[in-house]
Structures are given as C-alpha cells and as structure tokens.
C-alpha positions in Angstrom: 123.3 192.1 31.3 120.7 195.1 31.2 117.3 195.9 29.2 114.7 192.9 30.5 117.7 192.2 33.2 117.3 193.0 36.8 119.9 192.8 38.8 118.7 191.6 42.5 120.4 191.7 45.8 123.7 193.4 46.5 126.9 192.0 44.6 130.2 190.7 46.2 133.5 191.3 44.7 136.6 189.1 44.9 139.8 191.3 45.2 141.9 188.7 44.2 140.3 188.6 40.9 138.6 191.8 40.1 135.3 189.9 39.7 132.0 191.3 40.9 129.3 188.6 41.0 125.5 188.9 41.4 122.3 187.5 40.2 120.0 189.2 37.1 116.6 187.7 36.8 114.8 188.1 33.5 112.6 186.3 31.6 112.8 182.8 29.0 112.6 184.8 25.9 114.9 187.6 27.0 112.6 190.5 25.9 110.9 193.3 28.2 107.9 192.6 26.7 107.9 188.8 26.3 105.6 186.1 28.3 106.0 187.0 31.8 104.5 185.4 35.0 105.9 183.0 37.5 107.1 180.2 35.2 109.0 182.3 32.7 111.1 184.1 35.4 115.1 182.7 34.9 117.8 183.7 37.4 121.3 183.9 36.1 124.8 184.3 38.1 127.2 186.7 36.6 130.6 187.0 37.0 132.0 190.5 35.8 135.6 192.3 35.6 135.6 195.5 37.8 138.1 197.2 35.6 136.5 195.9 32.4 132.4 195.4 33.1 133.1 192.3 30.6 131.7 189.1 31.6 134.2 187.0 33.1 134.8 183.2 31.1 132.5 180.8 32.2 129.6 183.3 32.8 126.7 184.2 32.9 125.6 180.8 34.4 121.6 179.8 34.0 120.7 178.9 37.2 117.3 177.7 36.6 116.6 174.2 36.6 119.7 173.3 38.8 119.0 170.3 41.3 119.6 170.8 44.8 122.5 169.4 46.3 121.0 168.2 49.5 118.0 166.9 47.8 117.7 165.7 43.9 113.9 165.6 43.9 114.0 169.4 44.3 115.2 172.0 41.8 115.7 175.7 41.1 112.6 177.6 39.7 113.4 181.0 39.5 110.1 182.5 38.5 108.5 181.5 41.9 112.6 182.7 43.8 113.3 186.0 44.6 117.0 187.3 45.9 117.4 190.3 47.6 120.7 189.6 50.1 123.7 190.4 49.4 125.8 187.6 48.3 129.0 186.4 50.1 132.1 184.9 48.7 133.8 182.3 51.2 136.9 180.1 50.3 136.4 181.0 46.9 132.8 180.0 46.7 129.8 182.7 46.0 126.8 182.2 48.1 123.6 184.0 47.7 119.8 183.8 49.7 116.9 183.3 48.1 113.4 182.8 48.9 110.3 181.4 47.2 106.9 182.9 46.8 103.9 180.8 46.1 102.5 181.4 42.7 
C-alpha cells in the first residue's frame, strides 16, 4: 500500500468492524519509476483493519474501468481523476468524491 501508491483524501473508519477505508492512486505497472502520465494512473479502494493494518478480505479493489451506475456509456479512468475529499460511510456504503481533470 506504500511505495508508488499514494493515499488520497481523508479515510473513514467503520467502528463496527474496525475497518479503515481509503483510496490510493498508483500507476499500472505498480512501480515508482514506471510509465507515468494521465492514462497510466489507477485507483484502488483499500479496506484495512485498524488493529493489524492488514488488508480486509476482498480488498484492495481496483476502481479503474468500473462502469457508472447511472450511465453505462461512462467508466472510471483514474489517470484523469483526482480524489481529495474525505470518504464517508452511510448505511454500510463507502462514498468518496472524485473530480476529473482534462489531459
């Protein structure tokens, strides 16, 4: 979760499960010196146990390429997206704000 990966925004902690959720941006090859640029950036959503700092089962989740629920013609491209707002947890669903930049 460290190295070329950079945590973005403010995480949220689910006190019922002791799980911290946060986004991390890295690059497709996973290295700090690999191909950069807008189309090589990717995001992952992490779920980490706050007591052990181990990934929770099923995490991290690659977010890139996920199709929008409200528009099947749109999909998530991490290289042109930034995530700075804090995450929130409502009814067991993690929400995170994103915004897009033009390459």
